[in-house]
Every structure is written in structure tokens, then in C-alpha cells.
C-alpha positions as CSV (number, residue, x, y, z in Angstrom):
1,M,139.9,96.3,131.0
2,K,138.2,96.3,127.6
3,T,137.6,93.1,125.6
4,E,139.0,92.6,122.1
5,R,135.5,93.3,120.7
6,Q,135.1,96.5,122.7
7,R,138.6,97.7,121.5
8,M,137.6,96.9,117.9
9,L,134.3,98.7,118.3
10,G,136.2,101.8,119.5
11,T,138.6,101.6,116.5
12,L,135.7,101.3,114.0
13,T,134.0,104.4,115.4
14,R,137.0,106.6,114.5
15,N,136.5,108.9,111.6
16,E,138.4,106.6,109.2
17,L,137.7,103.5,107.1
18,F,139.3,100.1,107.9
19,S,139.6,96.8,106.0
20,L,139.7,93.4,107.5
21,R,143.4,93.1,106.7
22,E,144.1,96.4,108.6
23,L,142.1,95.2,111.6
24,K,143.9,91.8,111.5
25,L,147.3,93.5,111.7
26,K,146.2,96.0,114.4
27,F,144.7,93.4,116.7
28,K,147.0,90.5,115.9
29,L,144.2,88.1,115.2
30,T,143.7,85.5,112.5
31,A,141.6,86.5,109.4
32,Q,138.7,84.3,110.6
33,E,138.8,85.8,114.1
34,V,138.7,89.4,112.7
35,K,135.9,88.5,110.3
36,D,133.8,86.9,113.1
37,E,134.3,89.8,115.4
38,V,133.4,92.4,112.8
39,E,130.3,90.5,111.8
40,H,129.2,90.3,115.4
41,I,129.9,94.0,115.9
42,F,127.8,94.8,112.8
43,L,124.9,92.7,114.1
44,T,124.8,94.5,117.4
45,A,125.7,98.0,116.2
46,K,122.2,99.1,115.5
47,S,121.0,98.3,119.1
48,Q,124.0,100.3,120.4
49,G,123.1,103.4,118.4
50,Y,125.4,102.9,115.4
51,S,124.9,102.6,111.7
52,V,127.4,100.7,109.5
53,H,129.0,102.5,106.6
54,I,130.6,100.2,104.1
55,V,132.6,101.0,101.0
56,P,132.0,97.9,98.9
57,A,134.7,95.7,97.4
58,E,135.9,96.7,93.9
59,C,137.7,94.9,91.1
60,G,141.2,96.4,90.7
61,S,141.1,95.6,87.0
62,C,137.7,96.5,85.5
63,K,136.4,98.6,88.5
64,Y,133.3,96.5,89.0
65,V,131.7,97.3,92.4
66,F,130.3,94.6,94.5
67,K,127.5,96.8,95.8
68,D,125.0,94.1,96.7
69,R,127.4,91.9,98.6
70,R,126.4,91.3,102.2
71,K,129.6,89.6,103.5
72,V,132.4,91.7,105.1
73,S,135.2,89.8,103.3
74,A,136.3,90.4,99.7
75,P,135.2,88.0,97.0
76,S,137.9,85.8,95.5
77,R,137.5,87.1,91.9
78,C,135.4,89.4,89.8
79,P,132.3,88.0,88.1
80,K,132.7,90.4,85.2
81,C,136.4,90.0,84.1
82,K,137.4,87.0,86.3
83,S,140.4,89.0,87.7
84,E,141.6,88.1,91.2
85,R,142.7,91.7,91.9
86,V,139.7,92.5,94.2
87,L,140.1,95.4,96.6
88,E,138.7,94.7,100.1
89,P,135.6,96.5,101.4
90,L,136.2,99.3,103.9
91,F,134.0,100.0,106.8
92,K,133.4,102.1,109.9
93,L,130.6,102.7,112.4
94,I,128.8,106.0,112.7
95,K,127.1,107.1,115.9
96,N,123.4,107.9,115.3
97,D,122.4,111.2,117.0
């Protein structure tokens, strides 16, 4: 039987992008649990032959892109326009050949 982390790894290797919110609903975990699991998966992904693909968070108002952000969670508000309409980052794992 697979662990929660192994199931999440399998989900992230599909050919689609996921947000933390989508993973939270899919695996019925708290936001903090999902964040912790995803961060751990990303840390170990390279040693397992995967690369991490992230579509960065983006402001829903002014379209500012948080391209240099290293955290997997979305920021609380935009530094440019101060809007709280920030779209979550999306991510997936890609198997290196």
C-alpha cells in the first residue's frame, strides 16, 4: 500500500498542473500538511530523477508574476498593487530521461 507522499508524487507526475488547494481537496489534508508534503517531494524529486515545473503565482489584478518566489504557497498580497487577489502557483513533476 502506498503512503500519502507516494500517492501525491504519482499525482504530480501526471501531465497536468496542480495547486496546493487542488491537492488539499484531493487528498483530504490540511493546507499545512499538503504544503509540507509538497515541499518534501520537491526536495527529494531531483534524486528520484524528476525535475520540478512551477508556474509562478500571479496577481489577479495587475498580472504581476512572482517569478523569483521560492515558496510553494501563494503570497498574501501583491507588492505592486497591494491586491489580495493572488492566483496560486501551479506545479508538476517531469521525469528526466
